[in-house]
VEXRO-303055 format. One line per 2 residues: number of its first residue (from 1); their letters; for each residue x, y, z of N, C-alpha, C. Coordinates in steps of 0.2 Angstrom, whole numbers. Each point is the difference from the previous one (the first is absolute). Layout:
N
NUM> A> X,Y,Z,X,Y,Z,X,Y,Z | ...
***
This chain:
393
1> MS> -287,144,-269,6,-4,-1,-1,-7,2 | 2,-5,-4,-1,-7,1,4,-3,6
3> PL> -3,-5,2,4,-4,6,7,-2,-2 | 1,-1,-6,7,-2,-2,5,6,1
5> VA> -2,6,-1,5,5,2,1,1,7 | -5,-1,4,1,0,7,5,-6,2
7> LV> -1,-6,-3,4,-5,1,8,1,-1 | 1,4,-6,6,1,-2,4,5,5
9> AG> -4,5,3,3,4,5,2,-4,6 | -4,-4,2,1,-5,5,7,-4,-1
11> LL> 0,-2,-6,6,-4,-2,6,4,0 | 0,6,-2,6,4,1,2,1,7
13> LG> -4,0,5,2,1,6,2,-6,4 | -3,-6,-2,1,-6,3,3,-6,-4
15> GA> 1,1,-6,3,-5,-4,6,-4,3 | 5,4,1,6,-2,3,-1,-4,6
17> VA> -4,2,5,-1,-3,6,-4,-7,-1 | -5,0,-5,-3,-6,-1,5,-5,-3
19> AT> 4,2,-5,5,-5,-3,4,-3,6 | 2,5,4,5,-3,6,-4,-5,4
21> II> -6,1,2,-4,-5,4,-1,-6,-4 | -1,0,-6,-1,-6,-4,6,-4,0
23> LR> 6,3,-2,6,-3,-1,2,-3,7 | -1,3,5,3,-2,7,-5,-6,3
25> SR> -6,0,-2,-5,-5,3,0,-6,-4 | 4,0,-6,0,-6,-5,7,-1,-2
27> PD> 3,-4,5,7,-1,-2,1,-5,-6 | -6,-4,-1,0,-4,-6,-2,3,-6
29> AA> -1,6,-1,-2,4,-5,3,-2,-7 | 7,-1,1,3,-2,-6,-2,-7,-3
31> VD> -2,-4,5,-3,-7,-3,-6,1,-3 | -5,3,4,-7,0,-3,-1,5,-6
33> GD> 4,6,0,-1,5,-5,6,0,-5 | 0,6,-2,6,2,-5,6,1,4
35> PA> 5,-3,-1,7,1,4,2,7,-1 | 0,2,-7,2,7,-2,-3,5,4
37> VA> -7,0,0,-4,5,4,1,-1,7 | 1,-6,3,1,0,7,6,3,2
39> GL> 5,0,-4,7,2,2,1,8,-1 | -5,3,-3,0,7,0,0,4,6
41> PE> 3,5,1,-1,4,6,-7,4,0 | -2,2,6,-7,3,0,-1,6,-4
43> AA> 5,4,0,0,6,-5,-1,-1,-7 | 3,-6,-2,0,-2,-7,-7,-3,-2
45> LA> -3,-3,5,-7,-3,-1,-5,6,0 | 1,5,4,-5,5,0,1,4,-7
47> RR> 6,1,-2,1,4,-6,-3,-4,-6 | 1,-7,0,-3,-4,-6,-7,1,0
49> LL> -3,0,6,-8,0,1,-2,7,-3 | 3,5,1,-1,7,-3,0,0,-7
51> DL> 6,-3,-3,1,0,-7,-6,-4,-4 | -3,-5,4,-5,-4,-4,-7,3,1
53> MD> -1,5,4,-6,3,1,-3,4,-6 | -6,0,-2,-3,4,-5,0,8,2
55> PA> -3,1,6,0,7,2,7,3,0 | 1,6,-2,6,4,0,2,2,7
57> VV> 6,-1,2,2,2,7,7,4,-1 | -1,6,4,6,4,0,1,2,7
59> IV> 7,0,2,2,2,7,4,6,-1 | -2,6,3,3,6,-1,3,2,7
61> DV> 7,2,0,3,2,6,-1,8,2 | 2,2,6,-1,7,2,2,5,-5
63> DD> 5,-1,-4,2,5,-4,-3,-1,-7 | -5,-4,-1,-4,-1,-6,3,-4,-5
65> AV> 6,-4,2,3,-4,-4,-4,-7,0 | 0,-3,-6,-3,-7,0,4,-5,3
67> LL> -1,-3,5,4,-6,3,-2,-6,-3 | -6,-1,-3,-2,-7,-3,-6,1,-4
69> AN> 0,-3,-6,-6,0,-4,0,-6,-4 | -6,-4,1,0,-6,-4,-2,1,-7
71> PS> 1,-6,-4,-1,1,-7,-6,3,-3 | -6,-1,4,-6,3,-2,0,7,0
73> AR> 4,3,5,0,7,1,5,3,-6 | 5,-3,-1,4,2,-6,-3,0,-6
75> AL> -4,-5,-1,-4,-1,-7,-5,6,0 | -3,2,5,-4,6,0,3,6,-2
77> GV> 7,1,1,3,6,-2,1,5,6 | -3,-2,6,0,5,5,7,1,3
79> VR> 4,-5,-1,7,1,3,5,0,-5 | 5,4,0,6,1,-4,6,0,4
81> GT> 4,-5,0,6,0,4,-2,0,7 | 2,5,4,-2,0,7,-5,6,1
83> RL> -3,2,-5,-5,6,0,-7,-2,-1 | -5,2,4,-7,-1,-1,-2,6,-5
85> MV> -3,-2,-6,-1,5,-6,-7,3,1 | -4,-2,4,-7,3,0,-1,5,7
87> PD> -1,6,-2,0,5,6,-6,-2,5 | -5,-2,-2,-6,-2,4,2,-6,5
89> LL> 4,-4,-2,3,-6,4,5,3,5 | 4,4,-2,5,3,5,-4,4,5
91> SL> -5,4,-2,-4,4,5,-4,-5,5 | -2,-6,-3,-3,-5,5,5,-3,4
93> AH> 6,-1,-2,5,-3,5,1,5,5 | 1,7,-1,1,5,5,-6,0,5
95> TV> -6,-1,-2,-6,0,4,0,-6,5 | 2,-6,-3,0,-6,4,5,1,5
97> RS> 6,2,-2,6,1,5,-2,4,6 | -4,5,-1,-1,5,5,-7,-2,4
99> GG> -5,-3,-4,-6,-1,3,-3,-7,1 | 4,-5,-3,-2,-7,1,-3,-3,-7
101> AR> -3,-6,0,-2,-3,-6,-6,4,-3 | 0,0,-7,-4,3,-4,-2,-4,-6
103> RL> -6,1,-3,-2,-3,-6,-2,6,-5 | 2,-1,-6,-2,5,-5,0,-2,-7
105> DV> -4,2,-4,0,-1,-7,5,5,-4 | 5,-3,-4,4,5,-3,0,-2,-7
107> RL> -1,5,-5,0,-1,-7,7,1,-3 | 2,-6,-4,6,0,-3,0,2,-7
109> PG> 4,5,-2,-1,3,-7,1,-6,-5 | -3,1,-6,1,-5,-6,7,-1,-2
111> DL> 4,6,-1,6,0,-2,5,-4,4 | -2,0,7,4,-4,5,-1,-7,-1
113> VG> -6,-2,0,-2,-7,0,1,-3,-7 | -1,4,-5,1,-3,-7,-6,-4,-3
115> AG> -6,1,4,-6,-4,-2,-6,4,2 | 0,7,-1,-5,4,2,0,1,8
117> PR> -3,5,2,0,2,7,-4,-5,4 | 3,-2,6,-2,-5,5,-2,3,6
119> LM> -5,-2,4,-1,2,7,2,-6,4 | 4,2,5,3,-5,5,-2,2,7
121> GV> -3,-6,3,-1,1,7,6,-1,4 | 2,5,4,6,-1,4,-1,0,7
123> HG> 3,-5,3,0,0,8,7,1,2 | 1,5,4,6,2,3,0,-1,7
125> VR> 6,-4,3,1,-1,7,7,1,2 | 1,2,6,6,1,3,4,-6,2
127> LH> 6,-1,-2,4,-6,3,5,2,5 | -2,-2,6,5,2,5,-1,-5,6
129> SG> 5,0,4,-1,-5,6,3,4,6 | 1,-3,6,3,3,5,7,2,-1
131> TV> 3,-4,-4,8,2,-1,1,5,-5 | -6,2,-4,1,5,-5,-4,7,2
133> PL> 4,5,1,-4,6,2,-4,3,-6 | -5,4,2,-4,3,-5,3,7,-2
135> PG> -1,2,-6,-3,-3,-5,4,-6,-3 | -4,-5,-3,4,-6,-3,-3,0,-7
137> PV> 2,-6,-3,-2,-1,-7,-7,-1,-1 | -3,1,-6,-7,0,-1,-1,-5,-6
139> AL> -5,-5,1,-1,-5,-6,-7,3,-3 | 1,0,-7,-6,1,-4,-2,-6,-4
141> VL> -6,-2,1,-3,-6,-4,-5,2,-5 | 1,-1,-6,-4,3,-6,-3,-6,-3
143> QD> -7,1,-1,-4,-5,-4,-4,4,-5 | 0,-3,-6,-4,3,-6,-7,0,2
145> VT> -4,5,1,-7,0,1,-4,4,-6 | 3,1,-6,-3,4,-5,-6,-3,-2
147> ET> -1,-7,-1,-6,-3,-2,-5,0,5 | 3,-1,6,-5,-1,6,-4,7,1
149> RR> 4,6,0,-3,6,1,-4,2,-6 | 2,-2,-6,-5,1,-6,-6,-4,0
151> SE> 0,-6,3,-6,-4,1,-4,3,5 | 3,2,5,-4,4,5,-4,6,-2
153> AV> 4,4,-4,-3,6,-3,-6,-2,-5 | 1,-5,-4,-5,-2,-5,-6,-3,4
155> RR> 1,-4,5,-6,-2,4,-4,6,3 | 4,5,3,-4,5,3,-4,4,-6
157> DF> 4,1,-5,-4,4,-6,-6,-4,-2 | 1,-7,-1,-5,-4,-2,-6,0,4
159> VA> 1,0,7,-6,0,4,-3,7,0 | 4,5,0,-3,7,-1,-4,1,-6
161> NV> 3,-3,-6,-3,1,-6,-7,-4,-1 | 0,-6,3,-6,-4,0,-5,3,4
163> GH> 2,3,6,-5,4,4,-3,5,-4 | 4,4,-4,-2,6,-4,-5,-2,-5
165> EL> 2,-5,-4,-3,-3,-6,-7,-3,2 | 0,-3,6,-7,-3,2,-5,5,3
167> KT> 3,6,3,-4,5,2,-4,3,-5 | 3,1,-6,-4,4,-6,-6,-3,-2
169> PV> 0,-7,-2,-6,-3,-2,-5,-1,6 | 3,-2,6,-5,-1,5,-3,6,2
171> GA> 4,6,1,-4,6,1,-5,3,-5 | 2,-2,-6,-5,2,-6,-6,-4,1
173> LS> 0,-6,2,-6,-5,0,-4,3,6 | 3,2,5,-4,3,6,-3,6,-2
175> LL> 3,5,-3,-3,6,-2,-6,-1,-5 | 1,-5,-5,-5,-1,-5,-6,-4,3
177> AE> 1,-4,5,-6,-3,4,-4,5,3 | 4,5,3,-4,5,4,-3,5,-5
179> AI> 3,1,-6,-4,4,-5,-6,-3,-3 | 0,-7,-1,-6,-4,-2,-5,1,5
181> EQ> 1,-1,6,-5,1,6,-3,7,0 | 4,5,-2,-3,7,0,-4,1,-6
183> AA> 1,-4,-5,-3,1,-7,-5,-5,-1 | -3,-3,5,-4,-6,-1,-6,2,-5
185> DD> -2,6,0,-6,2,-4,2,2,-7 | 6,0,-2,3,2,-6,2,-6,-4
187> PE> -4,-4,-4,3,-6,-3,6,1,-4 | 0,6,-4,6,1,-4,7,0,4
189> AV> -1,4,5,6,1,5,2,-7,3 | -5,-4,2,2,-6,3,3,-5,-5
191> QR> -2,1,-7,3,-4,-5,7,2,-1 | 1,6,0,7,3,-1,5,-2,5
193> FA> -3,1,7,4,-2,5,2,-7,1 | -5,-4,-2,1,-8,0,5,-2,-5
195> GR> 0,4,-6,5,-1,-5,7,1,3 | 1,6,3,6,1,3,2,-5,6
197> IA> -5,-2,4,2,-5,5,3,-7,-4 | -3,-2,-5,2,-5,-4,7,1,-2
199> HE> 2,6,-3,6,1,-2,5,0,6 | -1,3,5,4,0,6,1,-7,3
201> AD> -5,-4,0,0,-7,2,5,-4,-4 | -1,1,-7,4,-4,-5,8,2,1
203> RL> 1,7,2,7,2,1,3,-3,6 | -5,-1,6,3,-3,6,1,-7,-1
205> SR> -4,-3,-4,0,-8,-1,7,-1,-4 | 1,4,-5,6,0,-4,7,1,4
207> LV> -1,5,5,6,1,4,1,-6,5 | -5,-2,3,1,-6,4,3,-6,-4
209> RE> -3,-1,-6,2,-6,-4,8,1,-1 | 2,6,-2,7,1,-2,5,-1,6
211> LI> -3,3,5,4,-1,7,1,-7,1 | -5,-5,-1,1,-7,1,5,-3,-5
213> DL> -1,2,-6,4,-2,-5,8,2,1 | 1,6,2,7,2,2,3,-4,6
215> SR> -5,-1,5,3,-4,6,2,-7,-2 | -4,-3,-5,2,-7,-2,6,1,-4
217> LQ> 1,4,-4,6,1,-4,6,1,4 | 0,4,5,5,2,4,3,-6,5
219> GG> -3,-6,0,2,-5,4,-5,-2,5 | -6,2,0,-5,-2,5,-2,-7,-2
221> EP> 0,-2,-6,-1,-7,-2,6,-3,-5 | 1,-6,0,5,-3,-4,-2,1,-7
223> LP> 5,1,-5,-2,1,-7,-1,-7,-3 | -6,0,-3,-2,-7,-3,5,-2,-5
225> EL> 0,-6,-2,5,-4,-4,0,4,-7 | 6,2,-3,0,3,-6,-1,-6,-6
227> VP> -4,2,-5,-2,-5,-5,1,4,-7 | 0,-3,-5,0,3,-7,-6,4,-1
229> VD> 1,6,-2,-6,5,-1,1,3,-7 | -6,0,-3,0,3,-7,-1,7,0
231> VD> 5,4,-2,0,7,0,-6,3,-4 | -2,-3,-5,-5,3,-4,-7,-1,4
233> RV> -1,-5,4,-6,0,4,0,5,5 | 6,1,3,0,5,5,-1,7,-2
235> IA> 2,2,-6,-1,6,-3,-8,1,-2 | -2,-6,-3,-7,0,-2,-5,1,6
237> EA> 2,-3,6,-4,1,6,0,7,2 | 6,3,0,1,7,3,-4,5,-5
239> VD> 1,-1,-6,-4,4,-5,-7,0,1 | -3,-6,1,-7,-1,1,-2,3,7
241> RT> 4,0,5,-2,3,6,-1,8,0 | 4,3,-5,1,7,0,-4,3,-6
243> RT> -2,-4,-4,-3,3,-7,-6,4,2 | -4,-1,5,-6,4,1,2,7,3
245> AA> 5,0,4,2,7,2,4,4,-5 | 3,-4,-5,3,4,-5,-5,3,-5
247> RA> -5,-4,-2,-5,2,-4,-4,6,3 | -1,0,6,-3,6,4,4,6,-1
249> KN> 6,0,-2,4,6,-1,2,0,-7 | -3,-3,-5,1,0,-7,8,-2,-1
251> LD> 2,-5,3,7,-2,-1,0,-7,-3 | 4,-1,-5,1,-7,-3,6,-3,3
253> IA> 0,-7,1,6,-4,3,2,-4,-6 | 6,1,-2,3,-4,-6,5,-5,3
255> VG> -1,-6,-3,4,-6,3,5,-2,-6 | 6,-1,2,5,-2,-5,6,-4,3
257> GE> 5,0,-4,6,-3,2,1,-8,-2 | 4,-3,3,1,-7,-1,-5,-4,3
259> QG> -2,-6,-3,-5,-4,3,3,-7,1 | -4,-4,5,3,-6,1,5,-1,6
261> LV> 1,6,3,5,0,6,-3,-3,6 | 4,-4,4,-2,-4,6,5,2,5
263> VR> -3,2,6,5,2,6,-2,-5,5 | 4,0,6,-2,-4,6,-2,5,5
265> GV> -6,-2,2,-3,5,5,-7,-3,2 | -4,5,4,-6,-1,2,-5,4,-5
267> ES> -4,-3,-3,-4,4,-6,-4,5,3 | -4,-1,6,-4,5,3,4,6,2
269> QL> 6,-1,3,4,6,2,2,4,-6 | 3,-4,-5,2,4,-6,-6,4,-4
271> ST> -5,-3,0,-6,3,-3,-2,7,4 | 1,-1,7,-2,6,4,5,5,-1
273> AV> 7,-2,-1,5,5,-1,-1,4,-7 | -1,-4,-5,-1,4,-7,-7,4,0
275> TN> -5,-3,4,-6,4,1,1,7,3 | 4,0,5,2,6,4,4,5,-4
277> LL> 4,-3,-5,4,5,-4,-5,3,-5 | -5,-4,-3,-4,2,-5,-5,5,4
279> AN> -3,-1,6,-4,4,3,3,7,2 | 7,0,1,4,6,2,0,4,-7
281> AV> 1,-3,-5,1,3,-7,-7,3,-2 | -6,-3,2,-6,3,-2,-2,6,5
283> AY> 2,-1,6,-1,5,5,3,7,-2 | 6,-1,-3,4,6,-1,1,2,-7
285> ST> -5,-2,-4,0,1,-7,-7,5,-1 | 1,4,-5,-6,5,-2,-1,0,-7
287> GE> -6,2,-2,-2,1,-7,-1,-7,-3 | 2,0,-7,-1,-6,-4,7,-4,-1
289> NR> 4,0,5,6,-3,-1,0,-8,0 | 5,-3,-2,1,-7,0,5,-3,5
291> IA> -2,-5,3,4,-4,5,2,-6,-4 | 7,-2,1,2,-6,-4,3,-4,6
293> VA> -1,-7,-1,4,-5,4,3,-5,-5 | 6,-1,1,4,-5,-4,5,-4,4
295> AR> 1,-6,-3,5,-5,4,5,-1,-5 | 6,-2,3,6,-2,-4,4,-4,4
297> AR> 4,-4,-3,5,-4,4,7,3,-1 | 3,1,6,7,3,0,4,-2,6
299> SG> 6,-3,-2,5,-2,5,-3,-5,6 | -4,-4,-3,-3,-5,5,-6,2,4
301> FA> -2,6,-2,-6,3,4,-6,1,-6 | -6,0,3,-6,3,-4,-1,7,2
303> EI> 1,5,-4,-2,7,1,-7,2,-2 | -4,1,5,-7,3,-2,0,7,1
305> AV> 0,4,-5,0,7,0,-7,3,-1 | -2,5,4,-6,4,0,2,7,-1
307> TD> -3,3,-6,2,6,-2,-6,5,-1 | 0,6,3,-5,4,-1,3,7,-2
309> SG> -5,4,-3,3,7,-2,-4,5,5 | 0,-1,6,-3,4,5,4,6,3
311> IG> -1,2,6,3,6,3,7,-1,1 | 2,-6,1,7,-2,2,2,1,7
313> IP> 6,-1,2,2,0,7,6,4,1 | 0,5,4,6,4,1,6,-4,3
315> RK> 6,3,-2,6,-4,1,0,-2,8 | -1,5,4,1,-1,7,-5,-5,3
317> DR> -5,-2,-4,-5,-5,3,1,-7,-3 | 4,-1,-5,0,-6,-4,2,-6,5
319> QR> 5,1,4,2,-6,4,-4,-1,6 | -5,4,1,-4,0,6,-7,-3,-1
321> VF> -2,-1,-7,-7,-1,-2,-1,-8,2 | 5,-4,2,-2,-6,2,0,-1,8
323> ER> 0,6,3,-1,-1,7,-8,0,2 | -1,-3,6,-7,-1,2,-3,7,1
325> FY> -6,1,-3,-4,6,1,3,7,-3 | 6,-1,-3,3,6,-3,-4,2,-7
327> RV> -2,6,0,-3,3,-6,4,6,-3 | 1,0,-6,3,6,-3,-3,6,1
329> DQ> -7,0,-1,-4,6,1,-6,-2,5 | 1,2,6,-5,-2,5,-7,3,-1
331> SR> 0,6,-4,-6,3,-1,-5,-4,-5 | 4,-5,-4,-4,-4,-5,-2,-7,3
333> AS> 1,-1,7,-1,-6,3,-7,-2,-1 | -5,5,2,-7,-2,0,-3,-1,-7
335> ST> 3,4,-5,-3,0,-7,2,-6,-3 | 6,-3,1,2,-6,-3,-2,-6,4
337> GG> -2,1,6,-3,-6,4,5,-5,2 | 7,2,-1,5,-5,2,1,0,8
339> TG> 3,-6,2,2,-1,7,7,2,2 | 4,0,-6,7,1,2,4,-6,1
341> LG> -3,-6,-1,3,-6,1,1,-4,-6 | -3,2,-5,1,-4,-7,7,-2,-2
343> LA> 4,6,0,7,-1,-2,4,-4,5 | -1,1,6,3,-4,5,-1,-7,0
345> IV> -6,-2,-2,-2,-7,-1,4,-3,-6 | 0,4,-5,4,-2,-6,8,-1,2
347> KH> 2,4,4,7,0,2,2,-7,4 | -5,-2,4,1,-6,4,-2,-6,-4
349> VA> -4,0,-5,-1,-5,-4,6,-2,-4 | 3,5,-3,6,0,-3,6,-3,4
351> SN> 1,2,6,5,-2,4,-1,-7,2 | -6,-2,2,-2,-7,2,1,-5,-6
353> HG> 0,2,-6,1,-4,-6,8,0,-2 | 4,4,3,7,0,-2,1,5,-5
355> GA> -5,5,-1,1,5,-5,0,7,2 | -2,5,-4,0,7,2,-5,4,-4
357> VS> -1,6,2,-4,5,-3,4,6,-1 | -1,4,-6,4,6,0,-5,5,-4
359> VW> 2,6,0,-4,5,-3,4,5,-4 | -2,2,-6,2,5,-4,-5,5,-1
361> SE> 1,7,1,-5,5,-1,3,7,-1 | -4,4,-3,1,7,-1,-6,3,0
363> EG> 0,6,4,-6,4,1,-3,2,-7 | -6,-1,-1,-4,2,-6,1,-5,-6
365> LG> 4,-5,1,1,-5,-5,-2,-7,2 | -2,-1,6,-2,-6,2,5,-5,4
367> ST> -2,-6,1,4,-4,4,0,-7,-3 | 6,-4,1,0,-7,-1,2,-4,6
369> FT> -4,-4,2,2,-5,6,1,-7,-3 | 6,-3,2,2,-6,-3,1,-5,6
371> LR> -4,-5,-1,0,-6,5,5,-6,-3 | 5,-2,4,4,-5,-3,0,-6,5
373> IP> -2,-6,-3,-1,-6,3,4,-5,-3 | 4,-5,4,4,-5,-4,-4,-4,-4
375> LD> 2,-2,-6,-3,-5,-4,1,-7,2 | -5,-4,-1,0,-7,1,6,-3,-4
377> SS> 5,-3,3,5,-3,-3,-2,-6,-5 | -4,-4,2,-2,-5,-4,-4,2,-7
379> AT> -4,6,1,-3,2,-6,5,4,-4 | 5,3,3,5,4,-4,4,-4,-4
381> AA> 1,-7,2,4,-4,-4,-3,-2,-6 | -7,0,0,-4,-2,-6,-1,6,-5
383> VA> 3,6,1,-1,6,-4,4,-1,-7 | -3,2,-5,3,-1,-7,6,4,0
385> PE> 5,-3,-4,7,3,0,-1,7,-3 | -4,2,-5,-1,6,-2,-3,5,5
387> QR> -4,-2,4,-2,4,6,5,2,5 | 4,-5,1,6,1,5,5,5,-3
389> EK> 1,0,-7,4,5,-3,-3,7,0 | -7,0,0,-3,6,0,0,3,7
391> ER> 0,-4,5,1,2,7,7,3,1 | 5,-3,-3,7,3,1,1,7,-3
393> T> -4,1,-5,1,6,-4,-5,6,3
***
């Protein structure tokens, strides 16, 4: 729970007292400050303070009736009239009333919040003094910790996944070095093991390089200045990088679509993103299929689509393919040589450029990944009228 929530709890207990001290110690407050504020009674000042707070605050009486709820609490939908609508919050209030202050994460259902389920960090405290017998009212201070908890989970998963992914090539290198030592008298075996060492070293190098790239894209370094970038050049560079791997699998890469599109971005990052999409298409295509990459202008964006006729992606996995280290088929990880970071890098490149990436796929029919990057406005203004008409249709 953040220090802000603890502060709110303290303010609930001492706000009125603090207001009284300030007003009584400064008889000239109406001169130095706002006369309207200085003239307010202490209780009104405390209530105004609660109403202006971002954290949701609810005070529940001994009979579970809501005595006070600030606008943030009512906006969450946890209070209706004088009723607390979330059973977990009522249960927490009972626990606090009998046992003292508690902290707990409570999940609010999406239909209640109206914007998807949210996780709230709740701090419950008893409000009582020498003049109020126990049990007394309970204050619940709620703060949205959905993104905080999600980030913590992602960080834990990332560390665990990095450890696992690094262990595989490092362990393989150790075993292969041991095998070479034992096969010192067999030149063919030494050559075979040396080839495997080179393969694992390349995989390890690629993993480290992509981890560094992902760290930079996620905010480790400021994004370079966006400049006009020729989409044709980006596609040509990406095709050139993946042509050798495609030929090794008897795959053709066909290039089409509109030419002359210009976006604002970082050319090296955009080339990496399109290269990763092509590499992904090559890795999951079989036989003598064709991979197509094409660009078009639409609604102020350049759309670069990479289409394959490979194995496709199951419906349950389509929204997760852009997660770090996520693989649709873990058993194919070694055979494809992928690190599970390529599509995550594409996602962050798109986000950093004010764009997005999406996927269409059907099992057995293939996939189409579409990278959308904002067009350069100065270049768009120079597009011929007939081309703009074509874009609208």
